[in-house]
Gaussian input, Z-matrix of N, CA and C with variables (Angstrom, degrees):
# hf/3-21g

backbone

0 1
 N
 C     1     B1
 C     2     B2     1     A1
 N     3     B3     2     A2     1     D1
 C     4     B4     3     A3     2     D2
 C     5     B5     4     A4     3     D3
 N     6     B6     5     A5     4     D4
 C     7     B7     6     A6     5     D5
 C     8     B8     7     A7     6     D6
 N     9     B9     8     A8     7     D7
 C    10    B10     9     A9     8     D8
 C    11    B11    10    A10     9     D9
 N    12    B12    11    A11    10    D10
 C    13    B13    12    A12    11    D11
 C    14    B14    13    A13    12    D12
 N    15    B15    14    A14    13    D13
 C    16    B16    15    A15    14    D14
 C    17    B17    16    A16    15    D15
 N    18    B18    17    A17    16    D16
 C    19    B19    18    A18    17    D17
 C    20    B20    19    A19    18    D18
 N    21    B21    20    A20    19    D19
 C    22    B22    21    A21    20    D20
 C    23    B23    22    A22    21    D21
 N    24    B24    23    A23    22    D22
 C    25    B25    24    A24    23    D23
 C    26    B26    25    A25    24    D24
 N    27    B27    26    A26    25    D25
 C    28    B28    27    A27    26    D26
 C    29    B29    28    A28    27    D27
 N    30    B30    29    A29    28    D28
 C    31    B31    30    A30    29    D29
 C    32    B32    31    A31    30    D30
 N    33    B33    32    A32    31    D31
 C    34    B34    33    A33    32    D32
 C    35    B35    34    A34    33    D33
 N    36    B36    35    A35    34    D34
 C    37    B37    36    A36    35    D35
 C    38    B38    37    A37    36    D36
 N    39    B39    38    A38    37    D37
 C    40    B40    39    A39    38    D38
 C    41    B41    40    A40    39    D39
 N    42    B42    41    A41    40    D40
 C    43    B43    42    A42    41    D41
 C    44    B44    43    A43    42    D42
 N    45    B45    44    A44    43    D43
 C    46    B46    45    A45    44    D44
 C    47    B47    46    A46    45    D45
 N    48    B48    47    A47    46    D46
 C    49    B49    48    A48    47    D47
 C    50    B50    49    A49    48    D48
 N    51    B51    50    A50    49    D49
 C    52    B52    51    A51    50    D50
 C    53    B53    52    A52    51    D51
 N    54    B54    53    A53    52    D52
 C    55    B55    54    A54    53    D53
 C    56    B56    55    A55    54    D54
 N    57    B57    56    A56    55    D55
 C    58    B58    57    A57    56    D56
 C    59    B59    58    A58    57    D57
 N    60    B60    59    A59    58    D58
 C    61    B61    60    A60    59    D59
 C    62    B62    61    A61    60    D60
 N    63    B63    62    A62    61    D61
 C    64    B64    63    A63    62    D62
 C    65    B65    64    A64    63    D63
 N    66    B66    65    A65    64    D64
 C    67    B67    66    A66    65    D65
 C    68    B68    67    A67    66    D66
 N    69    B69    68    A68    67    D67
 C    70    B70    69    A69    68    D68
 C    71    B71    70    A70    69    D69
 N    72    B72    71    A71    70    D70
 C    73    B73    72    A72    71    D71
 C    74    B74    73    A73    72    D72
 N    75    B75    74    A74    73    D73
 C    76    B76    75    A75    74    D74
 C    77    B77    76    A76    75    D75
 N    78    B78    77    A77    76    D76
 C    79    B79    78    A78    77    D77
 C    80    B80    79    A79    78    D78
 N    81    B81    80    A80    79    D79
 C    82    B82    81    A81    80    D80
 C    83    B83    82    A82    81    D81
 N    84    B84    83    A83    82    D82
 C    85    B85    84    A84    83    D83
 C    86    B86    85    A85    84    D84
 N    87    B87    86    A86    85    D85
 C    88    B88    87    A87    86    D86
 C    89    B89    88    A88    87    D87
 N    90    B90    89    A89    88    D88
 C    91    B91    90    A90    89    D89
 C    92    B92    91    A91    90    D90
 N    93    B93    92    A92    91    D91
 C    94    B94    93    A93    92    D92
 C    95    B95    94    A94    93    D93
 N    96    B96    95    A95    94    D94
 C    97    B97    96    A96    95    D95
 C    98    B98    97    A97    96    D96
 N    99    B99    98    A98    97    D97
 C   100   B100    99    A99    98    D98
 C   101   B101   100   A100    99    D99
 N   102   B102   101   A101   100   D100
 C   103   B103   102   A102   101   D101
 C   104   B104   103   A103   102   D102
 N   105   B105   104   A104   103   D103
 C   106   B106   105   A105   104   D104
 C   107   B107   106   A106   105   D105
 N   108   B108   107   A107   106   D106
 C   109   B109   108   A108   107   D107
 C   110   B110   109   A109   108   D108
 N   111   B111   110   A110   109   D109
 C   112   B112   111   A111   110   D110
 C   113   B113   112   A112   111   D111
 N   114   B114   113   A113   112   D112
 C   115   B115   114   A114   113   D113
 C   116   B116   115   A115   114   D114
 N   117   B117   116   A116   115   D115
 C   118   B118   117   A117   116   D116
 C   119   B119   118   A118   117   D117
 N   120   B120   119   A119   118   D118
 C   121   B121   120   A120   119   D119
 C   122   B122   121   A121   120   D120
 N   123   B123   122   A122   121   D121
 C   124   B124   123   A123   122   D122
 C   125   B125   124   A124   123   D123
 N   126   B126   125   A125   124   D124
 C   127   B127   126   A126   125   D125
 C   128   B128   127   A127   126   D126
 N   129   B129   128   A128   127   D127
 C   130   B130   129   A129   128   D128
 C   131   B131   130   A130   129   D129
 N   132   B132   131   A131   130   D130
 C   133   B133   132   A132   131   D131
 C   134   B134   133   A133   132   D132
 N   135   B135   134   A134   133   D133
 C   136   B136   135   A135   134   D134
 C   137   B137   136   A136   135   D135
 N   138   B138   137   A137   136   D136
 C   139   B139   138   A138   137   D137
 C   140   B140   139   A139   138   D138
 N   141   B141   140   A140   139   D139
 C   142   B142   141   A141   140   D140
 C   143   B143   142   A142   141   D141
 N   144   B144   143   A143   142   D142
 C   145   B145   144   A144   143   D143
 C   146   B146   145   A145   144   D144
 N   147   B147   146   A146   145   D145
 C   148   B148   147   A147   146   D146
 C   149   B149   148   A148   147   D147
 N   150   B150   149   A149   148   D148
 C   151   B151   150   A150   149   D149
 C   152   B152   151   A151   150   D150
 N   153   B153   152   A152   151   D151
 C   154   B154   153   A153   152   D152
 C   155   B155   154   A154   153   D153
 N   156   B156   155   A155   154   D154
 C   157   B157   156   A156   155   D155
 C   158   B158   157   A157   156   D156
 N   159   B159   158   A158   157   D157
 C   160   B160   159   A159   158   D158
 C   161   B161   160   A160   159   D159
 N   162   B162   161   A161   160   D160
 C   163   B163   162   A162   161   D161
 C   164   B164   163   A163   162   D162
 N   165   B165   164   A164   163   D163
 C   166   B166   165   A165   164   D164
 C   167   B167   166   A166   165   D165
 N   168   B168   167   A167   166   D166
 C   169   B169   168   A168   167   D167
 C   170   B170   169   A169   168   D168
 N   171   B171   170   A170   169   D169
 C   172   B172   171   A171   170   D170
 C   173   B173   172   A172   171   D171
 N   174   B174   173   A173   172   D172
 C   175   B175   174   A174   173   D173
 C   176   B176   175   A175   174   D174
 N   177   B177   176   A176   175   D175
 C   178   B178   177   A177   176   D176
 C   179   B179   178   A178   177   D177
 N   180   B180   179   A179   178   D178
 C   181   B181   180   A180   179   D179
 C   182   B182   181   A181   180   D180
 N   183   B183   182   A182   181   D181
 C   184   B184   183   A183   182   D182
 C   185   B185   184   A184   183   D183
 N   186   B186   185   A185   184   D184
 C   187   B187   186   A186   185   D185
 C   188   B188   187   A187   186   D186
 N   189   B189   188   A188   187   D187
 C   190   B190   189   A189   188   D188
 C   191   B191   190   A190   189   D189
 N   192   B192   191   A191   190   D190
 C   193   B193   192   A192   191   D191
 C   194   B194   193   A193   192   D192
 N   195   B195   194   A194   193   D193
 C   196   B196   195   A195   194   D194
 C   197   B197   196   A196   195   D195
 N   198   B198   197   A197   196   D196
 C   199   B199   198   A198   197   D197
 C   200   B200   199   A199   198   D198
 N   201   B201   200   A200   199   D199
 C   202   B202   201   A201   200   D200
 C   203   B203   202   A202   201   D201
 N   204   B204   203   A203   202   D202
 C   205   B205   204   A204   203   D203
 C   206   B206   205   A205   204   D204
 N   207   B207   206   A206   205   D205
 C   208   B208   207   A207   206   D206
 C   209   B209   208   A208   207   D207
 N   210   B210   209   A209   208   D208
 C   211   B211   210   A210   209   D209
 C   212   B212   211   A211   210   D210
 N   213   B213   212   A212   211   D211
 C   214   B214   213   A213   212   D212
 C   215   B215   214   A214   213   D213
 N   216   B216   215   A215   214   D214
 C   217   B217   216   A216   215   D215
 C   218   B218   217   A217   216   D216
 N   219   B219   218   A218   217   D217
 C   220   B220   219   A219   218   D218
 C   221   B221   220   A220   219   D219
 N   222   B222   221   A221   220   D220
 C   223   B223   222   A222   221   D221
 C   224   B224   223   A223   222   D222
 N   225   B225   224   A224   223   D223
 C   226   B226   225   A225   224   D224
 C   227   B227   226   A226   225   D225
 N   228   B228   227   A227   226   D226
 C   229   B229   228   A228   227   D227
 C   230   B230   229   A229   228   D228
 N   231   B231   230   A230   229   D229
 C   232   B232   231   A231   230   D230
 C   233   B233   232   A232   231   D231
 N   234   B234   233   A233   232   D232
 C   235   B235   234   A234   233   D233
 C   236   B236   235   A235   234   D234
 N   237   B237   236   A236   235   D235
 C   238   B238   237   A237   236   D236
 C   239   B239   238   A238   237   D237
 N   240   B240   239   A239   238   D238
 C   241   B241   240   A240   239   D239
 C   242   B242   241   A241   240   D240
 N   243   B243   242   A242   241   D241
 C   244   B244   243   A243   242   D242
 C   245   B245   244   A244   243   D243

   B1=1.4834
   B2=1.4994
   B3=1.2981
   B4=1.5224
   B5=1.6463
   B6=1.3671
   B7=1.4598
   B8=1.5255
   B9=1.2952
   B10=1.4324
   B11=1.5900
   B12=1.3960
   B13=1.4332
   B14=1.4838
   B15=1.2832
   B16=1.5011
   B17=1.4335
   B18=1.3150
   B19=1.4918
   B20=1.5549
   B21=1.3324
   B22=1.4466
   B23=1.5180
   B24=1.3378
   B25=1.4151
   B26=1.4547
   B27=1.2225
   B28=1.4194
   B29=1.5739
   B30=1.2852
   B31=1.4250
   B32=1.5852
   B33=1.2675
   B34=1.3875
   B35=1.5683
   B36=1.2063
   B37=1.5544
   B38=1.4614
   B39=1.3773
   B40=1.3769
   B41=1.5794
   B42=1.4211
   B43=1.4645
   B44=1.5365
   B45=1.3360
   B46=1.4760
   B47=1.4906
   B48=1.4065
   B49=1.4974
   B50=1.5534
   B51=1.3382
   B52=1.4384
   B53=1.5277
   B54=1.3307
   B55=1.4188
   B56=1.4866
   B57=1.2438
   B58=1.5099
   B59=1.5002
   B60=1.3050
   B61=1.4667
   B62=1.4857
   B63=1.2850
   B64=1.4636
   B65=1.6596
   B66=1.3531
   B67=1.4955
   B68=1.5862
   B69=1.2015
   B70=1.4071
   B71=1.5106
   B72=1.3956
   B73=1.4423
   B74=1.5324
   B75=1.3974
   B76=1.5020
   B77=1.3921
   B78=1.4368
   B79=1.4369
   B80=1.5630
   B81=1.3198
   B82=1.3740
   B83=1.4761
   B84=1.2476
   B85=1.4802
   B86=1.4913
   B87=1.3223
   B88=1.4810
   B89=1.4914
   B90=1.1604
   B91=1.6185
   B92=1.4559
   B93=1.3657
   B94=1.5641
   B95=1.5279
   B96=1.4231
   B97=1.4350
   B98=1.6353
   B99=1.2438
   B100=1.5123
   B101=1.4166
   B102=1.3973
   B103=1.4052
   B104=1.4796
   B105=1.3317
   B106=1.4667
   B107=1.4860
   B108=1.3741
   B109=1.3490
   B110=1.5351
   B111=1.2980
   B112=1.5560
   B113=1.6172
   B114=1.2455
   B115=1.3785
   B116=1.4445
   B117=1.3118
   B118=1.4117
   B119=1.5810
   B120=1.2816
   B121=1.3844
   B122=1.6176
   B123=1.3246
   B124=1.4846
   B125=1.5742
   B126=1.2080
   B127=1.4177
   B128=1.5177
   B129=1.3669
   B130=1.5579
   B131=1.5040
   B132=1.3978
   B133=1.4930
   B134=1.5490
   B135=1.1766
   B136=1.4796
   B137=1.5136
   B138=1.3543
   B139=1.4664
   B140=1.5479
   B141=1.2921
   B142=1.5156
   B143=1.5571
   B144=1.2837
   B145=1.4966
   B146=1.6329
   B147=1.2806
   B148=1.3931
   B149=1.4439
   B150=1.3542
   B151=1.3929
   B152=1.5929
   B153=1.2946
   B154=1.5012
   B155=1.4948
   B156=1.3494
   B157=1.5576
   B158=1.4007
   B159=1.3760
   B160=1.3418
   B161=1.5976
   B162=1.4815
   B163=1.4397
   B164=1.5544
   B165=1.3363
   B166=1.4651
   B167=1.5247
   B168=1.2418
   B169=1.5375
   B170=1.5308
   B171=1.3529
   B172=1.5843
   B173=1.5873
   B174=1.3461
   B175=1.4228
   B176=1.4651
   B177=1.3042
   B178=1.5576
   B179=1.5079
   B180=1.3292
   B181=1.5072
   B182=1.3702
   B183=1.4654
   B184=1.5265
   B185=1.4538
   B186=1.2930
   B187=1.3890
   B188=1.5710
   B189=1.2997
   B190=1.5978
   B191=1.5690
   B192=1.3511
   B193=1.4691
   B194=1.6620
   B195=1.3323
   B196=1.4863
   B197=1.5925
   B198=1.2743
   B199=1.5373
   B200=1.5989
   B201=1.2015
   B202=1.4543
   B203=1.5202
   B204=1.3391
   B205=1.4000
   B206=1.4950
   B207=1.5042
   B208=1.3506
   B209=1.6104
   B210=1.3221
   B211=1.4492
   B212=1.4653
   B213=1.3940
   B214=1.4270
   B215=1.5115
   B216=1.3837
   B217=1.3665
   B218=1.4230
   B219=1.3553
   B220=1.6022
   B221=1.4533
   B222=1.2861
   B223=1.3581
   B224=1.6831
   B225=1.3594
   B226=1.5171
   B227=1.4805
   B228=1.3492
   B229=1.4490
   B230=1.5300
   B231=1.2693
   B232=1.4664
   B233=1.5841
   B234=1.3915
   B235=1.5209
   B236=1.5931
   B237=1.3196
   B238=1.5091
   B239=1.3701
   B240=1.5005
   B241=1.4541
   B242=1.6248
   B243=1.4484
   B244=1.4073
   B245=1.4906
   A1=108.23
   A2=111.73
   A3=115.51
   A4=108.48
   A5=112.86
   A6=114.06
   A7=106.61
   A8=111.23
   A9=120.35
   A10=106.41
   A11=118.25
   A12=116.36
   A13=112.61
   A14=112.07
   A15=124.87
   A16=108.97
   A17=114.67
   A18=119.34
   A19=114.76
   A20=118.31
   A21=121.27
   A22=109.75
   A23=120.34
   A24=126.96
   A25=118.41
   A26=122.42
   A27=123.82
   A28=110.77
   A29=114.99
   A30=115.18
   A31=114.21
   A32=121.38
   A33=123.65
   A34=109.21
   A35=120.89
   A36=125.73
   A37=111.59
   A38=118.84
   A39=117.13
   A40=115.36
   A41=116.23
   A42=124.99
   A43=103.84
   A44=117.10
   A45=120.69
   A46=107.00
   A47=110.21
   A48=121.89
   A49=108.46
   A50=110.24
   A51=118.25
   A52=109.55
   A53=121.29
   A54=122.09
   A55=112.22
   A56=121.66
   A57=123.96
   A58=109.05
   A59=109.54
   A60=118.84
   A61=110.69
   A62=119.65
   A63=125.72
   A64=106.00
   A65=116.61
   A66=110.26
   A67=121.03
   A68=113.41
   A69=118.57
   A70=116.50
   A71=111.41
   A72=119.23
   A73=115.52
   A74=112.02
   A75=117.83
   A76=116.77
   A77=117.60
   A78=123.34
   A79=110.43
   A80=119.36
   A81=131.54
   A82=113.28
   A83=118.78
   A84=125.11
   A85=116.87
   A86=113.94
   A87=116.39
   A88=110.62
   A89=120.47
   A90=127.12
   A91=102.94
   A92=115.02
   A93=114.55
   A94=101.43
   A95=112.45
   A96=122.33
   A97=106.14
   A98=115.15
   A99=117.18
   A100=109.61
   A101=116.00
   A102=125.25
   A103=110.18
   A104=115.70
   A105=120.94
   A106=110.40
   A107=120.04
   A108=117.87
   A109=115.36
   A110=118.94
   A111=124.41
   A112=110.87
   A113=119.48
   A114=120.12
   A115=120.30
   A116=115.02
   A117=126.29
   A118=114.04
   A119=119.28
   A120=123.86
   A121=106.34
   A122=116.14
   A123=121.52
   A124=109.14
   A125=118.32
   A126=124.89
   A127=114.68
   A128=116.24
   A129=118.63
   A130=98.51
   A131=112.10
   A132=123.63
   A133=109.24
   A134=115.19
   A135=123.35
   A136=108.38
   A137=117.65
   A138=116.71
   A139=116.54
   A140=110.32
   A141=115.51
   A142=113.04
   A143=119.53
   A144=123.78
   A145=108.26
   A146=113.64
   A147=116.74
   A148=118.08
   A149=112.03
   A150=121.16
   A151=115.19
   A152=115.40
   A153=121.16
   A154=116.70
   A155=112.10
   A156=111.79
   A157=117.16
   A158=112.77
   A159=125.46
   A160=111.29
   A161=116.47
   A162=117.68
   A163=108.44
   A164=112.01
   A165=121.36
   A166=109.21
   A167=115.81
   A168=120.93
   A169=109.63
   A170=113.62
   A171=111.64
   A172=116.40
   A173=114.29
   A174=108.56
   A175=114.70
   A176=119.67
   A177=121.67
   A178=112.29
   A179=112.40
   A180=111.56
   A181=113.54
   A182=118.52
   A183=121.81
   A184=110.86
   A185=124.24
   A186=126.86
   A187=106.61
   A188=115.67
   A189=115.52
   A190=108.65
   A191=115.75
   A192=118.75
   A193=105.14
   A194=109.14
   A195=113.16
   A196=112.67
   A197=115.95
   A198=120.66
   A199=105.96
   A200=117.83
   A201=120.44
   A202=111.93
   A203=120.38
   A204=123.16
   A205=116.90
   A206=110.59
   A207=112.75
   A208=112.99
   A209=110.90
   A210=115.63
   A211=106.64
   A212=125.88
   A213=129.26
   A214=108.28
   A215=119.37
   A216=120.50
   A217=121.40
   A218=112.13
   A219=120.14
   A220=109.97
   A221=120.05
   A222=122.44
   A223=108.54
   A224=113.92
   A225=116.48
   A226=110.67
   A227=124.15
   A228=122.70
   A229=106.71
   A230=116.86
   A231=119.73
   A232=104.37
   A233=113.10
   A234=117.82
   A235=106.18
   A236=110.83
   A237=119.60
   A238=103.74
   A239=112.96
   A240=120.55
   A241=100.26
   A242=112.84
   A243=118.77
   A244=103.25
   D1=150.41
   D2=-178.09
   D3=-82.50
   D4=153.56
   D5=178.26
   D6=-78.94
   D7=146.18
   D8=-174.77
   D9=-103.88
   D10=126.33
   D11=174.62
   D12=-132.41
   D13=165.30
   D14=-178.09
   D15=-141.49
   D16=120.30
   D17=-179.32
   D18=-63.50
   D19=122.06
   D20=178.38
   D21=-90.92
   D22=-51.69
   D23=-174.94
   D24=-145.58
   D25=143.11
   D26=169.96
   D27=-124.89
   D28=124.26
   D29=-173.35
   D30=-89.64
   D31=163.07
   D32=-171.69
   D33=-65.06
   D34=-24.16
   D35=174.68
   D36=-79.26
   D37=-12.84
   D38=174.26
   D39=104.50
   D40=3.47
   D41=171.25
   D42=-69.36
   D43=145.66
   D44=174.32
   D45=-137.52
   D46=142.55
   D47=178.28
   D48=-121.17
   D49=142.69
   D50=-172.93
   D51=-132.07
   D52=145.56
   D53=161.24
   D54=-85.65
   D55=124.46
   D56=-175.22
   D57=-116.66
   D58=160.55
   D59=176.29
   D60=-154.36
   D61=123.61
   D62=179.62
   D63=-88.72
   D64=98.15
   D65=179.75
   D66=-56.67
   D67=-19.67
   D68=-179.83
   D69=-71.46
   D70=-33.56
   D71=179.22
   D72=-110.51
   D73=-20.65
   D74=-171.58
   D75=86.80
   D76=-10.96
   D77=-177.28
   D78=-57.80
   D79=134.33
   D80=176.23
   D81=-114.52
   D82=132.16
   D83=-174.77
   D84=-153.20
   D85=173.79
   D86=173.24
   D87=-105.69
   D88=136.48
   D89=-178.25
   D90=-107.93
   D91=122.29
   D92=175.17
   D93=-115.73
   D94=129.04
   D95=174.53
   D96=-111.32
   D97=102.97
   D98=175.26
   D99=-63.04
   D100=160.21
   D101=178.70
   D102=-66.19
   D103=155.88
   D104=-173.35
   D105=-62.27
   D106=-40.86
   D107=-174.80
   D108=-67.21
   D109=-27.65
   D110=173.36
   D111=-62.47
   D112=-25.49
   D113=-176.88
   D114=70.62
   D115=5.38
   D116=-177.68
   D117=-74.86
   D118=154.13
   D119=-173.86
   D120=-97.20
   D121=146.94
   D122=172.79
   D123=-53.45
   D124=146.05
   D125=177.66
   D126=-136.50
   D127=154.81
   D128=179.05
   D129=-115.41
   D130=136.18
   D131=-179.36
   D132=-125.98
   D133=133.22
   D134=176.62
   D135=-60.68
   D136=133.40
   D137=-174.59
   D138=-56.25
   D139=-43.42
   D140=177.16
   D141=-62.56
   D142=-38.41
   D143=176.79
   D144=-68.53
   D145=-35.08
   D146=176.19
   D147=-61.83
   D148=-48.14
   D149=-178.25
   D150=-76.92
   D151=-19.90
   D152=179.60
   D153=-88.22
   D154=-12.94
   D155=177.65
   D156=-98.30
   D157=133.09
   D158=170.06
   D159=68.54
   D160=-172.00
   D161=179.60
   D162=-75.66
   D163=165.31
   D164=174.26
   D165=-60.90
   D166=111.77
   D167=172.98
   D168=-97.45
   D169=167.91
   D170=172.53
   D171=-49.28
   D172=-41.34
   D173=-176.24
   D174=-76.06
   D175=-13.87
   D176=165.33
   D177=-73.99
   D178=-35.99
   D179=179.69
   D180=-72.50
   D181=-29.71
   D182=174.41
   D183=-65.52
   D184=-39.28
   D185=-179.99
   D186=-67.14
   D187=-49.32
   D188=-179.22
   D189=-58.07
   D190=-39.28
   D191=-171.47
   D192=-67.36
   D193=-42.89
   D194=-179.22
   D195=-62.53
   D196=-39.61
   D197=174.38
   D198=-62.18
   D199=-43.24
   D200=-175.74
   D201=-65.72
   D202=-21.80
   D203=173.80
   D204=-72.11
   D205=-17.98
   D206=-178.95
   D207=-74.67
   D208=-23.39
   D209=178.57
   D210=-87.16
   D211=-36.79
   D212=-179.39
   D213=-65.03
   D214=-44.55
   D215=-168.11
   D216=-90.64
   D217=0.70
   D218=179.65
   D219=-85.73
   D220=93.53
   D221=-173.15
   D222=-93.36
   D223=-14.42
   D224=176.87
   D225=-74.81
   D226=-34.69
   D227=179.28
   D228=-105.20
   D229=130.29
   D230=-179.21
   D231=-68.72
   D232=142.28
   D233=178.54
   D234=-88.17
   D235=155.67
   D236=-176.82
   D237=-128.98
   D238=133.17
   D239=178.79
   D240=-90.31
   D241=145.94
   D242=176.99
   D243=-121.99

């Protein structure tokens, strides 16, 4: 099965971050594709490791915003405030 990805953020220098999922295993991860000029290779990063490293950058905020939409957009299950 092909890995499914959804773009989270694209920086002004051309780096791109995606939320990825392997349907075969259910693993979810961040895929980072560096810009062509840097010569770097795409990498997969565990979501926990991605969110726990360094200060909150735009790509971190994009992932957190996407996660937040799961709560906002779920009209089938009533939300609960805690």
